[in-house]
C-alpha positions as CSV (number, residue, x, y, z in Angstrom):
1,M,48.9,-26.8,3.0
2,L,45.4,-26.1,4.0
3,T,44.7,-24.3,6.6
4,N,41.5,-23.2,8.1
5,F,40.2,-19.9,9.4
6,G,36.4,-20.4,10.3
7,P,33.4,-19.3,9.3
8,A,33.9,-16.1,7.1
9,E,32.1,-13.1,9.6
10,T,28.6,-11.9,7.8
11,T,27.0,-10.5,10.3
12,S,27.2,-7.0,8.7
13,Y,25.4,-8.4,5.9
14,L,22.4,-10.7,7.6
15,I,21.6,-6.4,9.7
16,L,22.0,-4.9,6.5
17,G,19.5,-7.6,4.9
18,F,17.5,-8.1,7.9
19,A,17.1,-3.4,7.4
20,V,16.2,-4.1,3.5
21,I,13.5,-6.3,4.1
22,F,12.2,-4.2,6.9
23,G,12.5,-1.1,4.9
24,A,10.5,-2.8,1.9
25,L,8.1,-3.7,4.3
26,M,7.3,-1.0,5.9
27,L,7.1,0.8,2.4
28,H,4.1,-1.7,1.7
29,I,2.3,-1.4,4.8
30,A,2.5,2.5,3.6
31,S,1.5,2.0,0.4
32,I,-1.7,-0.1,1.6
33,S,-2.2,3.2,3.5
34,M,-2.8,5.3,1.6
35,R,-4.5,3.5,-0.7
36,A,-7.0,2.1,2.1
37,R,-7.4,6.7,2.6
38,N,-8.0,7.0,-0.8
39,L,-10.2,4.3,-1.2
40,K,-12.5,5.7,1.7
41,A,-12.6,8.6,-0.2
42,D,-13.7,8.0,-3.1
43,L,-16.3,5.8,-1.8
44,A,-17.5,8.8,0.4
45,L,-17.9,11.0,-3.2
46,L,-19.5,7.9,-5.2
47,E,-21.6,8.5,-1.7
48,T,-22.6,11.5,-2.3
49,L,-23.2,11.8,-5.7
50,G,-25.4,9.4,-5.4
51,K,-27.7,11.1,-3.2
52,K,-27.2,13.9,-5.2
53,A,-28.8,11.9,-8.1
54,K,-31.8,10.6,-6.7
55,K,-32.9,13.9,-5.1
56,K,-32.6,15.0,-9.0
57,P,-36.0,14.5,-11.7
58,S,-34.2,13.1,-14.5
59,K,-34.6,15.9,-17.3
60,R,-33.9,12.4,-19.8
61,K,-37.7,12.1,-22.4
62,K,-39.0,9.1,-22.3
63,K,-39.5,7.0,-25.2
């Protein structure tokens, strides 16, 4: 004899899935933010080094 119990209750799995996806999304956004901040710092350093290199005369001998 077959009995019909109705659909399975999976609300907790749905909420858990959303939480996992939301957590992964937040980690990805944090990673991108940190990379952007490091990129700005690297760019500032390169600009500073470039300005210093232009000011100093070269000590190399020309051939």
